[in-house]
N, C-alpha and C positions, 0 to 999 in steps of 0.2 A: 558546359561540356556538350559536345556534339552527340546526337541521339545514337549514332552507331558505334561510339566508343564504349568498350566494356572492360571491367577490371578482370585480369587473369593472373596477375602475379602478386604475391603477398607484400612485396616491397611497395606496391601502390597504396597500401593501407597506412604507411608510416606518415607521421610519427604516432606511436602508440601512447606516449605520454607527452604532454606539452612541455616544451622548453620554457620554463617559467621566466616571465619578465617582471622583475621586482619580487617582492615578498608577499604580495596579496594572496596568491593561491595557497602558499604554506600557512599563512596566518589564518585563512579561512578553515583549512583542514584542522589546525590546532583547536580552533573554537568549536568545530563540530564535535571533536573528541571530548573536549571539556564539558560542553553543555549537554551533550547526549548522555554522558556518564552520570550527570546530576539529575536527570529527568525522572520525576516520580519517586525520588528517594524517600519522601515523607509518607508515601502511601503504604498501607498494610499490604503485604504480598497477595492476600486473597482478594482484597478490593482491587488491586492493580490488575489481577487476571481478568476481572470483570471489565475494566476499562479497555484492556487489550482486545477483548472480544468486540467491543464497540468500535475500536479503531480499525479492526479488520473489515467490518462492515463499511465504515467510512472509506477505507482504501479501495474496496471494490466499487463503491459508488463513483469515486473520482476517477479511477483508472478507466472504467467504462465510459464515463462522461468525456474523457479525452478522445475516445473513439467515436463520439457523437451519439452514444447510447445512454439515454437519461432514464434511469430506473429509480423511482421514489424509494427512499430509505424504508418507509413503512412496507412497501411491497417486497423489498429484500428481506426484511424481518419475517414477513409472512411466509415467504418461500423457505426460509431457514426452518420454519415450523411445518414444512410440507403443505402449506396452504397456497396453492397456485391459482392464478386467475384463469377463468374460462375463456378469456380473450387470447387467441393464439399469439398475437404480437407481444402482449404484456407478459404472457407466460414464458415466451422465449427469452425476453430480457431478464426475467426473474431467474431462469435457469443459468443464464450467463453470469449473473451476479453471484449466485450460489457457487458456481464453478470456480470463480476467482477466490472466494473465501476459503473453499475447501482445499484448493491447491496451495494457497498461502499457508494454511494450517499444516498441510502435508509437508511442505518445505521446512517449516519451523520444527516440526517433530523429527524429521529426518536429520536436521543439523544438530538437534539436541542429542539424538541417539548416536550420531556419528559426526563429531565436530571436525574430523579430518576429511569430510566429503569434498571431492574435487568439483566444485560448483561451476568452474569455467570450462569443463570438458564438454564436448559435443553430446556425450551420453546424457549428462545432467540436463543440458538445454533441451534435448529432444524429449526427455522425460517430462519436463515442465509442459512442453507443448502437447504431449500425448495426454497427460492427466487433465489438462484444460479442455482440449477438444473432445476427449471421451465423454465429457459431461455436457457438451453443448447440443442444442437441438439441431436436427439435420439441416434446416435452412441456413444456419450460421456457418455451415461447412462449404457452401457453394460460393465460388468467387469467379469474377471475370478476369481473364488474362488480357494482356495488351492487344492481342490479335482478335479480341472479341469473343473468344470461346469461353464456355462455362466449364469450370473444373471443380472437382470435389477435393477438399483438403483431407489428406490422410494424417491422422493424429500421430505425432512423433516422427514424421518423415521429412527429411530435407527436401526442399523444392527441386523439381526436375523441369523447371521452366525458367525462361528469362523473364524478368519483371522490371517495371519502372515505378519509381515512387516519386511522383512529382517530377522535378528536374533531375533527380538522382537515379542513376542506373547502377544497381548493385553488382557485385561480382557474378560472373557466369556460374550457372548451377554446377558445371563440371569441376569448378575449382573451389567449391564451398568447403570441402574437407581440409584443404590446405590453409584456407583463410581461418577456419575455426581452430586448427592446430596452432597457428600463430597467436590467435586470440588467447588460447589456454596458456601458452608459454609465457606470455607477457603478464596477464592479469591473474593467473593462478599460481604464480611463483611464491613459494613459501618463504623466500628471502625478502619479500617486500616489508619495509618498516611500517610502523603505525601510521605515520603521516602519509607515506606513499600509498597505503591501502585506501585511505580516504579519497585521495586524488584518483586512484584506480577505479573506485566505485563510480565516479563521475565519467572518467574517460571511457571505461568499458561500456557504460550505458549508451554512449553515442556509437562506439565502434560496433557493438552488437546490432544496433538498429541499422547501421550502415551496411553491414554484411547481409542483413535481411535473409536469414537462412531458410525461412519457411514461406510457403506460398501465401499464407495469411496468418494473422495472430502475432506478428512480430512485435508490435507495440506492447501488447499485454505480456508476452513472454519476457521482453526486455525489462519491463517494470517489476515483474515477479522475480526475475534474475537479480535485479539491482537490490530488491528487498533481501534476497538470500545473501548477497554480498555484504550488505550492511549488518545483517545478523551474524554472519561468520566473522566479520571484522569487529564485532561487538560495539557498533556505533549506532544501533537501532533504538537506543533508549529504552530497552526492555520491551520493545514493541509498542511504545506509547506515542510514536510519531510516524508519519508517512509522507514521503516526497510527493505522492500523487496528488494530494490536496493542493500543494503549492503549484505543481505543474499544470493542473487543471484550471486553477484560478488565474494563471498567467499563460494560457494555452498558446496564444499568438506569439508571445515572447519565447516560449518553449520550442515551438515549431521553427521560429526564426533562428534560434540558437543551434538547433539540430542541423538546419540547412546551411548555416554558416560554417559548421565543422565538416560539412560535405565538400566544401570548396577545395579546388586545387590551390597549391601554393601561389601566393601573389608576390613574385619577385624574390630576389636574393635575401631580403630582410625578413622573410616569412618562414624561417626554419630551413631545414635541409631535407625534409621528407617530400613525398609526392603531394600529400594533402596539406592544407593550411595549418601552420602551427598556431597562428593567431585565432583561427576559427575554433580549434580544439581548446585552446586556453580560455577563450571567451565562453565556450560551452561549460567547461569545468567550473569557472567562476560563477556563471549563472546557476549551475546545479547546486553548488555548495552554498551560495547565498540563499537559494530556495530552501535548502535543508535547514540552514540556521533560522530562517524565518519561521519554518514549521516547528522546529524544536522550541523556539521562543514562544510561539503561539500556545503550544501544549503546556509548556512550563507555567505560563500564566493561568491556564485553565485548571491545572493540577495543584495550585497553591491551596493548602488545606483550609485556611480560614475562608477563602473565597468560595470553595465548594460547599462548606458548611453553611455559609450565608445563602447561597443560591438554593441549596436543598431546603433550608428553612423557608425561603421565599416561595418555593414550589408548594410545600405543604400548606403554607398559609393561604395560597391561592386556591388550592383544592378544598381546604376547609371552608372557605367562603362560598364555594359552589356546592357544598354539602357532599363532596366526593370522598373526603377523608375525615377521620376523627383527629382532633388536635394532638392527642398523645402519639399519633403515628410518627410524628417528627422525632420524638425521643428514640424510637426503635430504629428508624432509618439512620440517624446520626450515630447510634451505637454500633450498628452494623458496618457503617463506613469506617469508623475509627478502629474497631476491633477485628474487622475482617469477617468473623462469624459470631453469631449469638445463639447460645443454647436455648431451646424452646422453653425450658424450665425457668428462664430468667425474664420472660416477656412480661409477666405480671409486675415484677419488681421494677422493670425499666419504665413501663407505662404508668405505673401507679394505679392500675385498675384491678378490680377483682378478676380471678382466673377466667371466668366465663366471658367477661367483657374483653379481657386481654386477648383471649383466643379469637374472638370475633375480629378484633383489629388486625391480628396476625393473618387470619384467613383472608381478609380484604386486601392486605398488602401483597400477599402471595398471588391472589387472583389477578391483581392489577400488574403483576410482575415487577413491582417495586422492590420486592424481596424474592429471592429464589432459594431453593433447597434441593438436595439430591434425593430426599425421600421424605415421607410424612413425619418421621421422627428425627431426622438429621438437623443440625444447626442451620440457621438461615443466614444469608449474606445479601448484600446490597445488589439489586438488579439494575441494569441499565437499558431498559426498553427504549426504542427509538422515540417514543412520545415524550420522554424526559430529556433527550439528548440536548435539545436547544435550551433547556433550563439549567441543567447541570454544567454544560459546556457550551456557552453561547458562541455562535458563528462557526460551529463545527461543520455545519452544512450551509449552503447559500441561503440568503434571505428569502423567505417565502417557502422554503422547504422544511425548515426546522420544526415548526410548530403545527404543521398541517398534515392531514392524511389525504392520500390520493383517492 
């Protein structure tokens, strides 16, 4: 597209849904629904909540990695405990990661309290942007415009500048409200069927990025919005999988698929809209295949016997280093299976006298392998970053899982 051509009419965003070629897209949508519904079904609900917290951290790591910001998971965990680096650059990245986690949690809570929330509305999208940027350091709010000027991003405000994103030139800022209204009409319709909602999750991901409503932060807002869409459509697998891991691990293919859906229609056989039907169809197929890959990945990691074997292996390794007592494994396995363990049962579970059992429990709590809401409350399994690579292999890239920065 020529550099001086800009989108000003909502018809230029068509098609909003791909005209399916064959049954592949529908088949993928059905599989996403089926497999996500089964994900984590064997986990105790309390244990599952702990895994969800770990997945949120993972989602933050990968979403920011897509933007070229690499923050070690250990540093993210430290920041969640308000332990920030004294190095300004590392501290800023920690703040960015915490912002992503907090906003995702805020979205989930809002949808739990108000399932009828209109997440496709400009107001909801602006709120995501505002909540995210309100939590960022000042230096992350400064951006360069195409004319070389430095501007400050205003949290929650639609852009008031023309922008360029690689070869793509998004709609003019004066027409953003009309494009976003069309976006809401199509993807926020309550009449969408179950399969159509899955396809809409993929199509809306591209179209929101294509509109590029904010001066900066559009990628993160788009991924947080897509997470909200999956939650609202009940295809997020109880929060146990995230698309960002798959998109980050295939970043070049992700960017190519986005760019392909940006393209104009290629002749009469490429749909009847202004934009390429094939490009949007290919993006939706790519996105849903990525989703299935991630659901399958987490399904394998959440298989009960597998987790128990890996947990036992981790304890055995720590025992050989003199870091844990052998009886620790009984307590960790019980917490995993039952969700919560009353403190009064620790001696029975470990087979040790009360004083020795209390020492084992104290050690596990200090290492965050067990957690509790108070000194007398039951204990539950913890998922600190240092064990993520043992309990859930390949959750993070090789070289990141087992190390601290």
